[in-house]
A tleap script that builds the chain and sets N, CA, C and O, in Angstrom:
source leaprc.protein.ff14SB
mol = sequence {
  NMET THR ALA GLY PHE GLU ALA GLN LEU ARG
  ALA VAL SER LEU ARG VAL THR ARG PRO ARG
  LEU ALA VAL LEU THR ALA LEU ARG ASP HIE
  PRO HIE ILE ASP THR ASP THR VAL ILE ALA
  LEU VAL ARG GLU ASP LEU PRO SER VAL SER
  HIE GLN ALA VAL TYR ASP VAL LEU ARG ALA
  LEU THR ASP THR GLY LEU VAL ARG ARG ILE
  GLN PRO ALA GLY ALA THR ALA ARG TYR GLU
  MET ARG VAL ARG ASP ASN HIE HIE HIE VAL
  VAL CYS ARG SER CYS GLY ALA ILE ALA ASP
  VAL ASP CYS ALA VAL GLY HIE ALA PRO CYS
  LEU THR ALA SER ASP ASP TYR GLY PHE LEU
  VAL ASP GLU ALA GLU VAL VAL PHE TRP GLY
  THR CYS PRO ASP CYS VAL THR ASN ARG THR
  PRO CGLU
}
set mol.1.N position { 23.205 21.618 -0.321 }
set mol.1.CA position { 21.944 20.937 -0.060 }
set mol.1.C position { 21.253 21.512 1.168 }
set mol.1.O position { 20.042 21.351 1.317 }
set mol.2.N position { 21.986 22.174 2.043 }
set mol.2.CA position { 21.385 22.749 3.242 }
set mol.2.C position { 20.274 23.728 2.873 }
set mol.2.O position { 19.243 23.778 3.542 }
set mol.3.N position { 20.480 24.503 1.815 }
set mol.3.CA position { 19.443 25.452 1.401 }
set mol.3.C position { 18.164 24.711 1.019 }
set mol.3.O position { 17.065 25.184 1.308 }
set mol.4.N position { 18.300 23.553 0.373 }
set mol.4.CA position { 17.138 22.746 0.019 }
set mol.4.C position { 16.419 22.237 1.254 }
set mol.4.O position { 15.190 22.249 1.316 }
set mol.5.N position { 17.188 21.791 2.237 }
set mol.5.CA position { 16.582 21.325 3.486 }
set mol.5.C position { 15.884 22.473 4.206 }
set mol.5.O position { 14.798 22.302 4.759 }
set mol.6.N position { 16.516 23.639 4.193 }
set mol.6.CA position { 15.909 24.802 4.843 }
set mol.6.C position { 14.565 25.124 4.195 }
set mol.6.O position { 13.587 25.402 4.888 }
set mol.7.N position { 14.522 25.087 2.871 }
set mol.7.CA position { 13.277 25.373 2.153 }
set mol.7.C position { 12.218 24.314 2.468 }
set mol.7.O position { 11.045 24.644 2.646 }
set mol.8.N position { 12.629 23.040 2.538 }
set mol.8.CA position { 11.679 21.978 2.867 }
set mol.8.C position { 11.096 22.177 4.261 }
set mol.8.O position { 9.892 22.017 4.460 }
set mol.9.N position { 11.936 22.521 5.218 }
set mol.9.CA position { 11.459 22.736 6.584 }
set mol.9.C position { 10.485 23.907 6.639 }
set mol.9.O position { 9.426 23.815 7.261 }
set mol.10.N position { 10.843 24.993 5.995 }
set mol.10.CA position { 9.967 26.172 6.004 }
set mol.10.C position { 8.638 25.877 5.303 }
set mol.10.O position { 7.594 26.387 5.709 }
set mol.11.N position { 8.678 25.057 4.256 }
set mol.11.CA position { 7.459 24.742 3.496 }
set mol.11.C position { 6.432 24.004 4.345 }
set mol.11.O position { 5.236 24.063 4.060 }
set mol.12.N position { 6.890 23.306 5.390 }
set mol.12.CA position { 5.959 22.597 6.279 }
set mol.12.C position { 5.861 23.290 7.634 }
set mol.12.O position { 5.436 22.694 8.624 }
set mol.13.N position { 6.264 24.562 7.661 }
set mol.13.CA position { 6.155 25.422 8.853 }
set mol.13.C position { 6.986 24.933 10.031 }
set mol.13.O position { 6.583 25.081 11.184 }
set mol.14.N position { 8.145 24.353 9.741 }
set mol.14.CA position { 9.081 23.983 10.813 }
set mol.14.C position { 10.239 24.967 10.795 }
set mol.14.O position { 10.718 25.380 9.739 }
set mol.15.N position { 10.677 25.330 12.001 }
set mol.15.CA position { 11.849 26.197 12.110 }
set mol.15.C position { 13.079 25.439 11.635 }
set mol.15.O position { 13.174 24.221 11.790 }
set mol.16.N position { 14.008 26.169 11.061 }
set mol.16.CA position { 15.279 25.590 10.641 }
set mol.16.C position { 16.189 25.565 11.857 }
set mol.16.O position { 16.537 26.611 12.404 }
set mol.17.N position { 16.574 24.361 12.279 }
set mol.17.CA position { 17.487 24.207 13.415 }
set mol.17.C position { 18.628 23.288 13.010 }
set mol.17.O position { 18.500 22.507 12.067 }
set mol.18.N position { 19.732 23.382 13.718 }
set mol.18.CA position { 20.879 22.527 13.405 }
set mol.18.C position { 20.538 21.047 13.579 }
set mol.18.O position { 20.927 20.244 12.732 }
set mol.19.N position { 19.826 20.649 14.649 }
set mol.19.CA position { 19.474 19.224 14.747 }
set mol.19.C position { 18.600 18.748 13.590 }
set mol.19.O position { 18.796 17.636 13.100 }
set mol.20.N position { 17.660 19.545 13.150 }
set mol.20.CA position { 16.807 19.141 12.017 }
set mol.20.C position { 17.632 18.997 10.742 }
set mol.20.O position { 17.455 18.038 9.990 }
set mol.21.N position { 18.523 19.938 10.501 }
set mol.21.CA position { 19.378 19.841 9.320 }
set mol.21.C position { 20.300 18.623 9.401 }
set mol.21.O position { 20.534 17.949 8.398 }
set mol.22.N position { 20.819 18.345 10.590 }
set mol.22.CA position { 21.713 17.196 10.768 }
set mol.22.C position { 20.971 15.879 10.555 }
set mol.22.O position { 21.515 14.951 9.956 }
set mol.23.N position { 19.734 15.792 11.042 }
set mol.23.CA position { 18.943 14.572 10.848 }
set mol.23.C position { 18.634 14.390 9.364 }
set mol.23.O position { 18.770 13.285 8.840 }
set mol.24.N position { 18.225 15.443 8.688 }
set mol.24.CA position { 17.939 15.341 7.256 }
set mol.24.C position { 19.181 14.915 6.472 }
set mol.24.O position { 19.086 14.110 5.545 }
set mol.25.N position { 20.330 15.446 6.838 }
set mol.25.CA position { 21.577 15.063 6.170 }
set mol.25.C position { 21.872 13.589 6.399 }
set mol.25.O position { 22.253 12.879 5.468 }
set mol.26.N position { 21.698 13.123 7.635 }
set mol.26.CA position { 21.936 11.710 7.942 }
set mol.26.C position { 21.016 10.817 7.125 }
set mol.26.O position { 21.453 9.794 6.597 }
set mol.27.N position { 19.758 11.190 7.019 }
set mol.27.CA position { 18.794 10.378 6.270 }
set mol.27.C position { 19.046 10.435 4.768 }
set mol.27.O position { 18.839 9.446 4.065 }
set mol.28.N position { 19.487 11.573 4.279 }
set mol.28.CA position { 19.820 11.675 2.850 }
set mol.28.C position { 20.996 10.760 2.511 }
set mol.28.O position { 20.994 10.086 1.481 }
set mol.29.N position { 21.991 10.746 3.384 }
set mol.29.CA position { 23.208 9.982 3.118 }
set mol.29.C position { 23.097 8.501 3.474 }
set mol.29.O position { 23.884 7.686 2.994 }
set mol.30.N position { 22.122 8.152 4.314 }
set mol.30.CA position { 21.981 6.767 4.797 }
set mol.30.C position { 20.500 6.400 4.878 }
set mol.30.O position { 19.928 6.390 5.969 }
set mol.31.N position { 19.873 6.100 3.741 }
set mol.31.CA position { 18.455 5.744 3.802 }
set mol.31.C position { 18.224 4.451 4.579 }
set mol.31.O position { 19.087 3.575 4.617 }
set mol.32.N position { 17.062 4.345 5.190 }
set mol.32.CA position { 16.629 3.151 5.921 }
set mol.32.C position { 17.448 2.910 7.187 }
set mol.32.O position { 17.752 1.764 7.516 }
set mol.33.N position { 17.804 3.973 7.896 }
set mol.33.CA position { 18.567 3.795 9.139 }
set mol.33.C position { 17.652 3.907 10.348 }
set mol.33.O position { 16.602 4.547 10.312 }
set mol.34.N position { 18.093 3.259 11.419 }
set mol.34.CA position { 17.313 3.280 12.650 }
set mol.34.C position { 17.682 4.499 13.498 }
set mol.34.O position { 18.622 5.231 13.190 }
set mol.35.N position { 16.932 4.690 14.548 }
set mol.35.CA position { 17.110 5.875 15.392 }
set mol.35.C position { 18.506 5.946 16.003 }
set mol.35.O position { 19.113 7.017 16.027 }
set mol.36.N position { 19.021 4.824 16.496 }
set mol.36.CA position { 20.357 4.836 17.105 }
set mol.36.C position { 21.419 5.280 16.109 }
set mol.36.O position { 22.346 6.007 16.465 }
set mol.37.N position { 21.281 4.845 14.866 }
set mol.37.CA position { 22.245 5.255 13.845 }
set mol.37.C position { 22.087 6.733 13.522 }
set mol.37.O position { 23.077 7.435 13.315 }
set mol.38.N position { 20.853 7.207 13.478 }
set mol.38.CA position { 20.625 8.641 13.255 }
set mol.38.C position { 21.300 9.438 14.368 }
set mol.38.O position { 21.993 10.418 14.098 }
set mol.39.N position { 21.103 9.024 15.606 }
set mol.39.CA position { 21.701 9.730 16.748 }
set mol.39.C position { 23.222 9.756 16.607 }
set mol.39.O position { 23.839 10.807 16.776 }
set mol.40.N position { 23.827 8.617 16.302 }
set mol.40.CA position { 25.289 8.547 16.171 }
set mol.40.C position { 25.786 9.471 15.056 }
set mol.40.O position { 26.789 10.163 15.228 }
set mol.41.N position { 25.099 9.485 13.932 }
set mol.41.CA position { 25.517 10.348 12.821 }
set mol.41.C position { 25.337 11.823 13.150 }
set mol.41.O position { 26.198 12.640 12.823 }
set mol.42.N position { 24.241 12.168 13.787 }
set mol.42.CA position { 24.004 13.563 14.159 }
set mol.42.C position { 25.055 14.026 15.168 }
set mol.42.O position { 25.523 15.163 15.108 }
set mol.43.N position { 25.419 13.152 16.082 }
set mol.43.CA position { 26.409 13.519 17.104 }
set mol.43.C position { 27.814 13.710 16.544 }
set mol.43.O position { 28.669 14.289 17.215 }
set mol.44.N position { 28.064 13.240 15.339 }
set mol.44.CA position { 29.358 13.519 14.709 }
set mol.44.C position { 29.515 15.015 14.480 }
set mol.44.O position { 30.622 15.543 14.581 }
set mol.45.N position { 28.420 15.703 14.173 }
set mol.45.CA position { 28.453 17.155 13.961 }
set mol.45.C position { 27.990 17.942 15.178 }
set mol.45.O position { 28.450 19.058 15.417 }
set mol.46.N position { 27.072 17.353 15.948 }
set mol.46.CA position { 26.505 18.029 17.119 }
set mol.46.C position { 26.642 17.105 18.334 }
set mol.46.O position { 25.669 16.461 18.725 }
set mol.47.N position { 27.822 17.034 18.928 }
set mol.47.CA position { 28.079 16.061 19.995 }
set mol.47.C position { 27.155 16.171 21.208 }
set mol.47.O position { 26.947 15.182 21.910 }
set mol.48.N position { 26.610 17.330 21.460 }
set mol.48.CA position { 25.804 17.498 22.672 }
set mol.48.C position { 24.313 17.272 22.447 }
set mol.48.O position { 23.528 17.432 23.381 }
set mol.49.N position { 23.900 16.904 21.229 }
set mol.49.CA position { 22.479 16.708 20.985 }
set mol.49.C position { 21.980 15.498 21.782 }
set mol.49.O position { 22.657 14.473 21.861 }
set mol.50.N position { 20.805 15.631 22.362 }
set mol.50.CA position { 20.264 14.555 23.202 }
set mol.50.C position { 19.492 13.543 22.367 }
set mol.50.O position { 19.065 13.819 21.245 }
set mol.51.N position { 19.330 12.362 22.955 }
set mol.51.CA position { 18.483 11.346 22.317 }
set mol.51.C position { 17.090 11.930 22.081 }
set mol.51.O position { 16.522 11.792 20.997 }
set mol.52.N position { 16.555 12.578 23.101 }
set mol.52.CA position { 15.197 13.107 23.010 }
set mol.52.C position { 15.062 14.121 21.882 }
set mol.52.O position { 14.045 14.151 21.189 }
set mol.53.N position { 16.087 14.952 21.694 }
set mol.53.CA position { 16.034 15.941 20.618 }
set mol.53.C position { 15.931 15.251 19.261 }
set mol.53.O position { 15.162 15.682 18.401 }
set mol.54.N position { 16.704 14.179 19.065 }
set mol.54.CA position { 16.651 13.456 17.789 }
set mol.54.C position { 15.294 12.776 17.626 }
set mol.54.O position { 14.712 12.816 16.542 }
set mol.55.N position { 14.783 12.154 18.687 }
set mol.55.CA position { 13.448 11.550 18.625 }
set mol.55.C position { 12.403 12.598 18.251 }
set mol.55.O position { 11.528 12.343 17.422 }
set mol.56.N position { 12.498 13.781 18.866 }
set mol.56.CA position { 11.544 14.853 18.579 }
set mol.56.C position { 11.645 15.322 17.130 }
set mol.56.O position { 10.628 15.576 16.484 }
set mol.57.N position { 12.873 15.436 16.620 }
set mol.57.CA position { 13.071 15.841 15.233 }
set mol.57.C position { 12.482 14.793 14.296 }
set mol.57.O position { 11.772 15.141 13.353 }
set mol.58.N position { 12.765 13.518 14.543 }
set mol.58.CA position { 12.226 12.455 13.692 }
set mol.58.C position { 10.699 12.464 13.702 }
set mol.58.O position { 10.066 12.273 12.663 }
set mol.59.N position { 10.114 12.684 14.871 }
set mol.59.CA position { 8.656 12.733 14.962 }
set mol.59.C position { 8.108 13.919 14.162 }
set mol.59.O position { 7.138 13.771 13.420 }
set mol.60.N position { 8.720 15.080 14.310 }
set mol.60.CA position { 8.252 16.271 13.587 }
set mol.60.C position { 8.403 16.086 12.077 }
set mol.60.O position { 7.508 16.450 11.315 }
set mol.61.N position { 9.516 15.530 11.647 }
set mol.61.CA position { 9.740 15.322 10.218 }
set mol.61.C position { 8.769 14.287 9.648 }
set mol.61.O position { 8.301 14.416 8.517 }
set mol.62.N position { 8.473 13.262 10.444 }
set mol.62.CA position { 7.515 12.242 10.014 }
set mol.62.C position { 6.102 12.813 9.979 }
set mol.62.O position { 5.362 12.601 9.018 }
set mol.63.N position { 5.732 13.537 11.033 }
set mol.63.CA position { 4.388 14.118 11.106 }
set mol.63.C position { 4.098 15.086 9.961 }
set mol.63.O position { 2.956 15.197 9.514 }
set mol.64.N position { 5.124 15.781 9.488 }
set mol.64.CA position { 4.926 16.752 8.405 }
set mol.64.C position { 5.112 16.134 7.017 }
set mol.64.O position { 4.912 16.806 6.005 }
set mol.65.N position { 5.492 14.864 6.969 }
set mol.65.CA position { 5.629 14.173 5.698 }
set mol.65.C position { 6.959 14.350 4.999 }
set mol.65.O position { 7.114 13.919 3.856 }
set mol.66.N position { 7.926 14.974 5.658 }
set mol.66.CA position { 9.252 15.109 5.048 }
set mol.66.C position { 10.039 13.803 5.112 }
set mol.66.O position { 10.943 13.566 4.311 }
set mol.67.N position { 9.681 12.966 6.076 }
set mol.67.CA position { 10.378 11.705 6.311 }
set mol.67.C position { 9.331 10.614 6.455 }
set mol.67.O position { 8.224 10.860 6.935 }
set mol.68.N position { 9.683 9.423 6.042 }
set mol.68.CA position { 8.794 8.270 6.184 }
set mol.68.C position { 9.405 7.294 7.186 }
set mol.68.O position { 10.598 6.997 7.144 }
set mol.69.N position { 8.565 6.813 8.073 }
set mol.69.CA position { 8.966 5.800 9.055 }
set mol.69.C position { 8.440 4.465 8.566 }
set mol.69.O position { 7.250 4.320 8.284 }
set mol.70.N position { 9.330 3.493 8.468 }
set mol.70.CA position { 8.914 2.152 8.084 }
set mol.70.C position { 9.334 1.191 9.185 }
set mol.70.O position { 10.337 1.417 9.863 }
set mol.71.N position { 8.585 0.138 9.363 }
set mol.71.CA position { 8.926 -0.854 10.373 }
set mol.71.C position { 8.481 -2.238 9.903 }
set mol.71.O position { 7.378 -2.687 10.215 }
set mol.72.N position { 9.355 -2.905 9.149 }
set mol.72.CA position { 9.016 -4.266 8.730 }
set mol.72.C position { 8.811 -5.156 9.951 }
set mol.72.O position { 9.427 -4.938 10.994 }
set mol.73.N position { 7.952 -6.151 9.821 }
set mol.73.CA position { 7.643 -7.056 10.937 }
set mol.73.C position { 8.916 -7.597 11.580 }
set mol.73.O position { 9.807 -8.105 10.898 }
set mol.74.N position { 8.984 -7.481 12.894 }
set mol.74.CA position { 10.119 -8.009 13.638 }
set mol.74.C position { 11.375 -7.161 13.583 }
set mol.74.O position { 12.405 -7.560 14.126 }
set mol.75.N position { 11.320 -6.011 12.947 }
set mol.75.CA position { 12.492 -5.148 12.818 }
set mol.75.C position { 12.268 -3.837 13.565 }
set mol.75.O position { 11.135 -3.478 13.883 }
set mol.76.N position { 13.352 -3.133 13.837 }
set mol.76.CA position { 13.232 -1.819 14.451 }
set mol.76.C position { 12.773 -0.814 13.394 }
set mol.76.O position { 12.948 -1.039 12.196 }
set mol.77.N position { 12.202 0.264 13.835 }
set mol.77.CA position { 11.749 1.312 12.920 }
set mol.77.C position { 12.942 1.899 12.189 }
set mol.77.O position { 14.022 2.068 12.756 }
set mol.78.N position { 12.727 2.202 10.937 }
set mol.78.CA position { 13.740 2.828 10.089 }
set mol.78.C position { 13.132 4.082 9.477 }
set mol.78.O position { 11.911 4.238 9.430 }
set mol.79.N position { 13.996 4.970 9.011 }
set mol.79.CA position { 13.542 6.238 8.451 }
set mol.79.C position { 14.176 6.463 7.086 }
set mol.79.O position { 15.302 6.041 6.825 }
set mol.80.N position { 13.422 7.138 6.223 }
set mol.80.CA position { 13.918 7.464 4.895 }
set mol.80.C position { 13.295 8.772 4.432 }
set mol.80.O position { 12.249 9.194 4.926 }
set mol.81.N position { 13.958 9.402 3.475 }
set mol.81.CA position { 13.460 10.662 2.931 }
set mol.81.C position { 12.641 10.475 1.664 }
set mol.81.O position { 12.039 11.434 1.181 }
set mol.82.N position { 12.601 9.299 1.125 }
set mol.82.CA position { 11.805 9.062 -0.086 }
set mol.82.C position { 10.349 8.943 0.348 }
set mol.82.O position { 9.948 7.952 0.959 }
set mol.83.N position { 9.574 9.954 0.029 }
set mol.83.CA position { 8.178 10.017 0.477 }
set mol.83.C position { 7.253 10.313 -0.695 }
set mol.83.O position { 7.685 10.760 -1.758 }
set mol.84.N position { 5.978 10.053 -0.475 }
set mol.84.CA position { 4.891 10.415 -1.395 }
set mol.84.C position { 4.981 9.772 -2.773 }
set mol.84.O position { 4.478 10.340 -3.742 }
set mol.85.N position { 5.605 8.607 -2.889 }
set mol.85.CA position { 5.652 7.973 -4.202 }
set mol.85.C position { 5.171 6.524 -4.152 }
set mol.85.O position { 5.274 5.803 -5.145 }
set mol.86.N position { 4.651 6.097 -3.015 }
set mol.86.CA position { 4.084 4.764 -2.841 }
set mol.86.C position { 5.037 3.648 -3.282 }
set mol.86.O position { 4.618 2.699 -3.945 }
set mol.87.N position { 6.309 3.763 -2.915 }
set mol.87.CA position { 7.240 2.675 -3.196 }
set mol.87.C position { 7.194 1.654 -2.059 }
set mol.87.O position { 6.607 1.903 -1.006 }
set mol.88.N position { 7.811 0.528 -2.286 }
set mol.88.CA position { 7.802 -0.554 -1.313 }
set mol.88.C position { 9.230 -0.906 -0.916 }
set mol.88.O position { 10.173 -0.207 -1.285 }
set mol.89.N position { 9.383 -1.985 -0.170 }
set mol.89.CA position { 10.715 -2.371 0.312 }
set mol.89.C position { 10.929 -3.866 0.197 }
set mol.89.O position { 9.989 -4.659 0.244 }
set mol.90.N position { 12.201 -4.228 0.043 }
set mol.90.CA position { 12.617 -5.618 0.113 }
set mol.90.C position { 13.594 -5.700 1.281 }
set mol.90.O position { 14.495 -4.872 1.415 }
set mol.91.N position { 13.397 -6.721 2.130 }
set mol.91.CA position { 14.171 -6.846 3.360 }
set mol.91.C position { 14.880 -8.195 3.376 }
set mol.91.O position { 14.276 -9.225 3.076 }
set mol.92.N position { 16.162 -8.185 3.726 }
set mol.92.CA position { 16.928 -9.425 3.839 }
set mol.92.C position { 16.610 -10.090 5.180 }
set mol.92.O position { 16.739 -9.472 6.237 }
set mol.93.N position { 16.199 -11.344 5.121 }
set mol.93.CA position { 15.901 -12.102 6.343 }
set mol.93.C position { 17.161 -12.378 7.164 }
set mol.93.O position { 17.073 -12.617 8.368 }
set mol.94.N position { 18.305 -12.347 6.536 }
set mol.94.CA position { 19.547 -12.691 7.216 }
set mol.94.C position { 20.176 -11.484 7.921 }
set mol.94.O position { 20.389 -11.517 9.133 }
set mol.95.N position { 20.472 -10.427 7.170 }
set mol.95.CA position { 21.194 -9.284 7.752 }
set mol.95.C position { 20.313 -8.072 8.016 }
set mol.95.O position { 20.748 -7.138 8.690 }
set mol.96.N position { 19.081 -8.063 7.501 }
set mol.96.CA position { 18.177 -6.939 7.727 }
set mol.96.C position { 18.326 -5.794 6.748 }
set mol.96.O position { 17.673 -4.762 6.907 }
set mol.97.N position { 19.180 -5.950 5.728 }
set mol.97.CA position { 19.336 -4.889 4.725 }
set mol.97.C position { 17.982 -4.591 4.093 }
set mol.97.O position { 17.159 -5.486 3.898 }
set mol.98.N position { 17.765 -3.308 3.776 }
set mol.98.CA position { 16.505 -2.874 3.177 }
set mol.98.C position { 16.818 -2.101 1.901 }
set mol.98.O position { 17.740 -1.286 1.872 }
set mol.99.N position { 16.052 -2.361 0.854 }
set mol.99.CA position { 16.189 -1.619 -0.398 }
set mol.99.C position { 14.800 -1.198 -0.869 }
set mol.99.O position { 13.798 -1.842 -0.557 }
set mol.100.N position { 14.765 -0.107 -1.623 }
set mol.100.CA position { 13.512 0.384 -2.187 }
set mol.100.C position { 13.116 -0.447 -3.397 }
set mol.100.O position { 13.966 -0.896 -4.166 }
set mol.101.N position { 11.816 -0.644 -3.552 }
set mol.101.CA position { 11.255 -1.317 -4.720 }
set mol.101.C position { 10.154 -0.412 -5.246 }
set mol.101.O position { 9.198 -0.105 -4.533 }
set mol.102.N position { 10.289 0.012 -6.494 }
set mol.102.CA position { 9.258 0.851 -7.080 }
set mol.102.C position { 7.974 0.062 -7.242 }
set mol.102.O position { 7.996 -1.154 -7.433 }
set mol.103.N position { 6.858 0.765 -7.165 }
set mol.103.CA position { 5.560 0.148 -7.388 }
set mol.103.C position { 5.513 -0.347 -8.830 }
set mol.103.O position { 6.298 0.095 -9.669 }
set mol.104.N position { 4.609 -1.247 -9.110 }
set mol.104.CA position { 4.493 -1.804 -10.459 }
set mol.104.C position { 4.396 -0.692 -11.492 }
set mol.104.O position { 3.885 0.390 -11.203 }
set mol.105.N position { 4.879 -0.956 -12.673 }
set mol.105.CA position { 4.900 0.024 -13.752 }
set mol.105.C position { 3.474 0.460 -14.087 }
set mol.105.O position { 2.540 -0.340 -14.039 }
set mol.106.N position { 3.326 1.725 -14.422 }
set mol.106.CA position { 2.005 2.263 -14.764 }
set mol.106.C position { 1.321 2.805 -13.524 }
set mol.106.O position { 1.973 3.353 -12.635 }
set mol.107.N position { 0.006 2.652 -13.465 }
set mol.107.CA position { -0.722 3.122 -12.287 }
set mol.107.C position { -0.304 2.265 -11.090 }
set mol.107.O position { 0.389 1.262 -11.268 }
set mol.108.N position { -0.696 2.626 -9.922 }
set mol.108.CA position { -0.299 1.902 -8.711 }
set mol.108.C position { -1.342 0.834 -8.394 }
set mol.108.O position { -2.255 1.090 -7.610 }
set mol.109.N position { -1.228 -0.373 -8.991 }
set mol.109.CA position { -2.248 -1.403 -8.783 }
set mol.109.C position { -2.370 -1.824 -7.323 }
set mol.109.O position { -3.422 -2.304 -6.899 }
set mol.110.N position { -1.308 -1.647 -6.560 }
set mol.110.CA position { -1.381 -2.027 -5.154 }
set mol.110.C position { -2.331 -1.122 -4.376 }
set mol.110.O position { -2.695 -1.437 -3.243 }
set mol.111.N position { -2.737 -0.001 -4.971 }
set mol.111.CA position { -3.697 0.883 -4.306 }
set mol.111.C position { -5.136 0.506 -4.638 }
set mol.111.O position { -6.076 1.135 -4.152 }
set mol.112.N position { -5.303 -0.508 -5.458 }
set mol.112.CA position { -6.637 -0.984 -5.797 }
set mol.112.C position { -6.892 -2.264 -5.006 }
set mol.112.O position { -6.562 -3.362 -5.454 }
set mol.113.N position { -7.471 -2.109 -3.849 }
set mol.113.CA position { -7.740 -3.259 -2.982 }
set mol.113.C position { -8.886 -4.081 -3.553 }
set mol.113.O position { -9.783 -3.544 -4.202 }
set mol.114.N position { -8.851 -5.401 -3.305 }
set mol.114.CA position { -9.941 -6.244 -3.788 }
set mol.114.C position { -11.264 -5.834 -3.141 }
set mol.114.O position { -12.324 -5.975 -3.750 }
set mol.115.N position { -11.203 -5.330 -1.914 }
set mol.115.CA position { -12.372 -4.758 -1.243 }
set mol.115.C position { -11.848 -3.686 -0.298 }
set mol.115.O position { -11.157 -4.002 0.671 }
set mol.116.N position { -12.164 -2.431 -0.565 }
set mol.116.CA position { -11.637 -1.339 0.258 }
set mol.116.C position { -12.556 -0.980 1.422 }
set mol.116.O position { -12.238 -0.082 2.201 }
set mol.117.N position { -13.702 -1.677 1.553 }
set mol.117.CA position { -14.635 -1.470 2.668 }
set mol.117.C position { -15.010 -0.004 2.859 }
set mol.117.O position { -15.300 0.431 3.974 }
set mol.118.N position { -15.003 0.758 1.754 }
set mol.118.CA position { -15.388 2.155 1.814 }
set mol.118.C position { -14.253 3.109 2.153 }
set mol.118.O position { -14.452 4.323 2.193 }
set mol.119.N position { -13.056 2.567 2.400 }
set mol.119.CA position { -11.908 3.420 2.703 }
set mol.119.C position { -11.439 4.122 1.441 }
set mol.119.O position { -11.553 3.573 0.345 }
set mol.120.N position { -10.915 5.324 1.584 }
set mol.120.CA position { -10.244 6.018 0.494 }
set mol.120.C position { -8.763 5.671 0.627 }
set mol.120.O position { -8.052 6.295 1.414 }
set mol.121.N position { -8.299 4.695 -0.122 }
set mol.121.CA position { -6.934 4.185 -0.006 }
set mol.121.C position { -5.968 5.145 -0.681 }
set mol.121.O position { -6.154 5.488 -1.849 }
set mol.122.N position { -4.925 5.589 0.046 }
set mol.122.CA position { -3.940 6.493 -0.527 }
set mol.122.C position { -2.510 5.968 -0.411 }
set mol.122.O position { -1.570 6.588 -0.909 }
set mol.123.N position { -2.357 4.828 0.245 }
set mol.123.CA position { -1.014 4.266 0.387 }
set mol.123.C position { -1.135 2.775 0.636 }
set mol.123.O position { -2.078 2.314 1.280 }
set mol.124.N position { -0.172 2.028 0.121 }
set mol.124.CA position { -0.100 0.594 0.391 }
set mol.124.C position { 1.298 0.291 0.913 }
set mol.124.O position { 2.278 0.868 0.441 }
set mol.125.N position { 1.391 -0.597 1.868 }
set mol.125.CA position { 2.682 -0.975 2.426 }
set mol.125.C position { 2.941 -2.431 2.068 }
set mol.125.O position { 2.345 -3.344 2.638 }
set mol.126.N position { 3.837 -2.625 1.118 }
set mol.126.CA position { 4.189 -3.964 0.680 }
set mol.126.C position { 5.645 -4.199 1.066 }
set mol.126.O position { 6.512 -3.374 0.780 }
set mol.127.N position { 5.902 -5.324 1.713 }
set mol.127.CA position { 7.272 -5.675 2.075 }
set mol.127.C position { 7.586 -7.029 1.460 }
set mol.127.O position { 6.904 -8.020 1.721 }
set mol.128.N position { 8.617 -7.056 0.648 }
set mol.128.CA position { 9.105 -8.296 0.072 }
set mol.128.C position { 10.225 -8.810 0.977 }
set mol.128.O position { 11.069 -8.027 1.413 }
set mol.129.N position { 10.244 -10.077 1.258 }
set mol.129.CA position { 11.256 -10.680 2.118 }
set mol.129.C position { 12.101 -11.654 1.311 }
set mol.129.O position { 11.589 -12.334 0.422 }
set mol.130.N position { 13.376 -11.723 1.613 }
set mol.130.CA position { 14.265 -12.648 0.924 }
set mol.130.C position { 15.661 -12.581 1.507 }
set mol.130.O position { 15.841 -12.205 2.665 }
set mol.131.N position { 16.643 -12.945 0.710 }
set mol.131.CA position { 18.039 -12.920 1.128 }
set mol.131.C position { 18.799 -12.031 0.162 }
set mol.131.O position { 18.719 -12.220 -1.052 }
set mol.132.N position { 19.530 -11.070 0.687 }
set mol.132.CA position { 20.256 -10.120 -0.155 }
set mol.132.C position { 21.434 -10.815 -0.847 }
set mol.132.O position { 21.865 -11.880 -0.404 }
set mol.133.N position { 21.955 -10.228 -1.919 }
set mol.133.CA position { 23.067 -10.846 -2.653 }
set mol.133.C position { 24.294 -11.124 -1.786 }
set mol.133.O position { 24.936 -12.162 -1.941 }
set mol.134.N position { 24.628 -10.197 -0.866 }
set mol.134.CA position { 25.797 -10.416 0.001 }
set mol.134.C position { 25.610 -11.640 0.883 }
set mol.134.O position { 26.537 -12.434 1.047 }
set mol.135.N position { 24.426 -11.801 1.451 }
set mol.135.CA position { 24.176 -12.950 2.318 }
set mol.135.C position { 24.127 -14.247 1.526 }
set mol.135.O position { 24.556 -15.290 2.019 }
set mol.136.N position { 23.608 -14.194 0.303 }
set mol.136.CA position { 23.603 -15.392 -0.552 }
set mol.136.C position { 25.041 -15.794 -0.872 }
set mol.136.O position { 25.380 -16.976 -0.824 }
set mol.137.N position { 25.876 -14.826 -1.194 }
set mol.137.CA position { 27.273 -15.094 -1.532 }
set mol.137.C position { 28.044 -15.633 -0.337 }
set mol.137.O position { 28.885 -16.519 -0.488 }
set mol.138.N position { 27.763 -15.104 0.851 }
set mol.138.CA position { 28.505 -15.487 2.054 }
set mol.138.C position { 27.936 -16.704 2.767 }
set mol.138.O position { 28.484 -17.153 3.773 }
set mol.139.N position { 26.852 -17.229 2.253 }
set mol.139.CA position { 26.202 -18.385 2.883 }
set mol.139.C position { 27.113 -19.606 2.760 }
set mol.139.O position { 27.614 -19.908 1.677 }
set mol.140.N position { 27.324 -20.305 3.876 }
set mol.140.CA position { 28.169 -21.501 3.846 }
set mol.140.C position { 27.298 -22.722 3.561 }
set mol.140.O position { 26.212 -22.855 4.125 }
set mol.141.N position { 27.765 -23.607 2.693 }
set mol.141.CA position { 26.978 -24.798 2.394 }
set mol.141.C position { 26.837 -25.668 3.631 }
set mol.141.O position { 27.763 -25.798 4.432 }
set mol.142.N position { 25.660 -26.259 3.768 }
set mol.142.CA position { 25.420 -27.094 4.965 }
set mol.142.C position { 25.722 -28.533 4.701 }
set mol.142.O position { 25.576 -29.368 5.593 }
savepdb mol mol.pdb
quit
């Protein structure tokens, strides 16, 4: 998969570096993770990488569209590699777990605003909130 990551980086005019490859690997293997988790995973392979280096990599990957940054209300920012498909997320109110939710079947109705005020809408951010199956199962009766 490293060759695929190398090609993706070159396609957006980014140099191929070990920290960039390590961040992409972490995000591929652990979607919807926060920066601290990315840093911990990257340091498993590159122990001397700095916090700032990982922040810089995440910013570059986000700016070029290789990575998407999401931040549900009240939560820390998370990162994922699933980009350019206008999917949404469901978030557990209890544990904070996040899962992808595909846009409605067919065209993307969420991109048709009731009034777009002249904006050219190209993305919609929909967050569904609820309780994940694990938290429902582990919930103690009151």
